[in-house]
C-alpha positions as CSV (number, residue, x, y, z in Angstrom):
1,M,57.7,-28.2,-25.3
2,G,57.7,-26.1,-28.4
3,L,59.8,-23.1,-29.3
4,Q,56.9,-20.7,-28.8
5,M,56.3,-22.0,-25.2
6,V,60.0,-21.6,-24.4
7,V,59.9,-18.0,-25.6
8,E,56.5,-17.1,-24.1
9,I,57.4,-18.5,-20.6
10,G,60.8,-17.0,-20.8
11,I,62.7,-20.1,-19.7
12,K,66.2,-19.1,-18.7
13,D,67.6,-22.5,-17.6
14,L,66.5,-25.8,-19.1
15,D,67.4,-29.3,-18.0
16,V,66.6,-32.0,-20.6
17,C,66.8,-35.7,-19.6
18,G,66.4,-38.3,-22.3
19,D,66.5,-42.1,-22.3
20,S,67.9,-42.3,-25.8
21,Q,71.6,-42.0,-25.7
22,L,71.6,-41.6,-29.5
23,V,69.2,-38.6,-29.5
24,V,71.0,-36.9,-26.6
25,N,74.4,-37.3,-28.4
26,Q,72.8,-36.0,-31.6
27,L,71.5,-32.9,-29.8
28,L,75.0,-32.4,-28.3
29,E,76.2,-32.7,-32.0
30,E,78.5,-35.5,-31.0
31,Y,76.7,-38.0,-33.3
32,E,75.6,-37.4,-36.9
33,I,72.0,-37.6,-38.0
34,K,71.9,-40.3,-40.6
35,K,68.2,-40.6,-41.2
36,K,67.2,-37.6,-43.4
37,D,63.6,-37.6,-42.2
38,L,64.8,-36.8,-38.6
39,I,66.8,-33.7,-39.6
40,P,63.7,-31.3,-39.4
41,Y,63.1,-32.5,-35.8
42,H,66.8,-32.1,-34.9
43,T,66.8,-28.6,-36.4
44,Q,63.7,-27.6,-34.5
45,S,65.1,-29.1,-31.2
46,L,68.3,-27.1,-31.7
47,Q,66.2,-23.9,-32.2
48,I,64.4,-24.6,-28.9
49,L,67.7,-25.3,-27.1
50,D,69.2,-22.1,-28.3
51,K,66.7,-19.9,-26.5
52,P,67.4,-20.4,-22.8
53,D,70.6,-19.0,-21.2
54,T,71.7,-22.4,-20.1
55,V,70.8,-25.9,-21.3
56,K,71.8,-29.1,-19.7
57,L,71.3,-32.3,-21.7
58,Q,71.6,-35.6,-19.8
59,H,71.2,-39.2,-20.8
60,I,69.2,-41.3,-18.3
61,P,69.1,-45.0,-19.0
62,K,65.6,-46.5,-19.3
63,S,66.3,-48.8,-16.4
64,A,66.8,-45.7,-14.1
65,N,63.9,-43.8,-15.6
66,K,60.8,-46.0,-15.1
67,M,58.6,-43.2,-13.7
68,A,59.3,-40.8,-16.6
69,D,56.6,-42.0,-19.0
70,P,53.6,-41.3,-16.7
71,H,55.0,-37.9,-15.9
72,V,55.6,-37.0,-19.5
73,N,52.1,-38.2,-20.4
74,L,50.6,-36.1,-17.7
75,A,52.5,-33.0,-18.8
76,A,51.4,-33.6,-22.4
77,T,47.8,-33.9,-21.2
78,L,47.9,-30.6,-19.4
79,A,49.3,-28.9,-22.5
80,L,46.4,-30.2,-24.7
81,G,43.8,-27.9,-26.1
82,A,40.1,-28.2,-25.2
83,E,39.4,-30.3,-28.4
84,E,42.1,-32.9,-27.7
85,D,42.0,-36.0,-25.6
86,I,44.7,-38.4,-24.3
87,T,44.6,-41.5,-22.3
88,I,47.3,-42.0,-19.6
89,P,48.1,-45.2,-17.7
90,V,48.8,-44.5,-14.0
91,C,49.5,-47.3,-11.6
92,G,47.7,-49.8,-13.8
93,K,44.5,-47.6,-14.1
94,W,43.4,-45.4,-17.0
95,V,43.0,-41.7,-16.5
96,V,41.4,-39.5,-19.2
97,T,41.1,-35.8,-19.6
98,P,37.8,-34.3,-18.6
99,L,35.2,-33.7,-21.4
100,E,34.4,-30.2,-20.1
101,D,36.8,-27.3,-19.4
102,E,34.8,-26.6,-16.2
103,F,36.4,-29.6,-14.5
104,L,40.0,-28.3,-15.0
């Protein structure tokens, strides 16, 4: 979710769950960013997290978060523009976005 979307939608409360303990702790500014190429992503993420009234960051271990990937991929697909495609595995089958906007 980009900064523009957070502002446009007017999100007031945001819950963020991540399976990377390192990234969650970096966003909470408990851990230092050591890789310089990640600093721009961290900066942009902090800008996004600054917009809502409340933000809750939570680490979810990968073992407890097996269903997250299909849901994230589906959300990403719904956010794509008309010119973009993505393939999403769901229950061992492949689902692709429609070629025509009329199917949406």
